[in-house]
C-alpha positions as CSV (number, residue, x, y, z in Angstrom):
1,M,123.5,80.8,131.6
2,A,120.0,80.2,130.1
3,H,119.1,83.0,132.3
4,A,121.3,85.5,130.6
5,A,120.2,85.0,126.7
6,P,118.3,87.6,125.4
7,T,114.5,87.2,124.3
8,V,113.2,88.2,121.5
9,S,109.9,89.5,121.9
10,R,107.3,89.5,118.7
11,R,104.6,91.6,119.4
12,H,102.3,92.3,116.9
13,R,100.6,95.6,116.3
14,P,96.8,94.9,116.1
15,T,95.5,96.5,113.0
16,R,93.6,99.5,113.4
17,S,90.7,101.1,111.1
18,A,92.8,104.0,110.2
19,D,95.2,101.7,109.2
20,A,92.9,99.8,106.4
21,D,91.2,103.0,105.6
22,H,94.6,104.4,104.7
23,L,95.6,101.4,102.9
24,G,92.5,101.1,100.8
25,R,92.6,105.0,100.0
26,N,96.4,104.0,98.3
27,A,94.4,101.3,96.2
28,L,91.8,104.0,95.6
29,V,94.3,106.6,94.7
30,R,96.7,104.0,92.8
31,A,93.4,102.6,90.4
32,L,92.4,106.0,89.6
33,L,96.0,106.5,88.0
34,A,95.9,103.6,86.1
35,G,92.3,103.7,84.7
36,L,93.6,107.6,83.7
37,V,96.5,105.9,81.8
38,Y,94.7,103.2,80.1
39,G,91.5,105.7,79.3
40,V,94.1,108.3,77.6
41,W,95.9,105.6,75.5
42,A,92.5,103.8,74.6
43,A,91.3,107.3,73.2
44,F,94.5,108.4,71.5
45,I,94.5,105.1,69.7
46,K,90.6,105.1,69.1
47,R,91.5,109.1,67.3
48,Q,93.5,107.4,65.0
49,M,94.9,110.5,64.2
50,G,91.6,112.7,63.6
51,P,90.6,115.8,65.8
52,V,89.7,115.1,69.2
53,D,85.8,115.2,69.6
54,A,83.2,114.9,72.4
55,G,83.3,110.7,71.4
56,N,86.6,109.8,72.0
57,V,87.0,112.2,75.1
58,F,83.9,110.2,76.0
59,Y,85.4,107.0,75.6
60,G,88.5,107.7,77.3
61,I,86.6,108.4,80.3
62,L,84.3,105.8,80.0
63,C,87.6,102.6,79.6
64,G,89.7,104.8,82.4
65,V,86.4,104.3,84.6
66,L,85.9,100.5,83.8
67,F,89.6,99.7,83.7
68,A,90.2,101.1,87.6
69,A,86.4,99.7,88.8
70,I,87.8,96.2,87.9
71,M,91.4,97.1,89.1
72,F,90.2,98.8,92.5
73,A,87.7,95.6,93.1
74,L,90.4,93.0,92.5
75,G,92.6,95.0,95.1
76,R,89.9,94.6,97.6
77,V,88.5,90.9,96.6
78,G,91.8,89.7,95.5
79,P,93.6,88.9,98.9
80,R,90.5,86.8,100.3
81,M,91.1,84.4,97.3
82,K,93.4,81.6,97.0
83,R,97.5,82.6,95.2
84,E,96.7,80.6,92.6
85,V,93.0,82.0,91.6
86,H,94.0,85.7,92.4
87,A,97.0,85.2,90.1
88,A,94.6,84.0,87.6
89,A,92.4,86.9,88.1
90,Y,94.9,89.3,87.4
91,G,96.4,87.4,84.3
92,V,93.2,87.3,82.5
93,F,92.5,91.1,83.7
94,G,96.1,92.2,81.8
95,G,95.5,89.8,79.2
96,V,92.1,91.1,78.0
97,A,92.8,95.3,79.3
98,A,96.3,94.6,76.5
99,G,94.1,92.5,73.8
100,Y,91.2,95.5,73.9
101,L,93.6,98.1,73.7
102,H,95.6,95.9,70.3
103,S,92.3,95.7,69.1
104,L,91.6,99.4,68.5
105,T,95.0,99.2,66.4
106,N,92.9,97.5,63.5
107,E,95.4,94.8,63.4
108,S,93.9,91.3,62.9
109,V,91.9,89.9,65.8
110,L,94.2,86.6,65.9
111,R,97.2,89.1,66.5
112,A,95.1,91.1,69.7
113,T,94.3,87.6,70.6
114,G,98.3,86.4,71.1
115,V,99.5,90.0,72.5
116,G,96.0,89.4,75.0
117,L,96.8,86.3,75.5
118,A,101.1,86.3,75.5
119,V,100.4,89.7,78.3
120,G,97.9,87.6,80.1
121,V,100.3,84.5,80.8
122,G,103.0,87.3,81.6
123,V,101.2,88.8,84.4
124,G,99.5,85.3,85.4
125,V,102.9,83.8,85.9
126,A,104.5,87.4,87.6
127,A,101.5,88.2,90.0
128,F,101.8,84.0,90.9
129,Y,105.4,84.2,91.7
130,R,105.1,87.2,93.6
131,Y,102.0,85.8,96.0
132,Y,103.4,82.8,96.1
133,T,106.8,84.2,97.2
134,R,105.2,86.6,99.7
135,E,102.6,84.0,101.5
136,P,102.1,84.5,105.2
């Protein structure tokens, strides 16, 4: 009866450059959208209920471009890192980004540091859990 047992074929599809290019475009679009949201948010906080001027717009564009560039770089370089370092990089990035936004509200530096630390630890733990459970 051993000859009648079904066999399971596990063929892996070879990675094509079109698939890799498609994934790269998705990462770029996600980074640009997140950078747009971050830039608008930073410009809105910096404005502090005053009129919108060219300085606020430039500030928002600068913050958004920097955020998107770092996010895109982490998305490209991160998969080549060990999972602990990869999660720590995202934790540091999230913590610094949140702490900086909180520092724009004219709260104390200690409170902005606390918010950044809390967000960074949360993002780092969540990223580590994701990478640990989806290990190849």
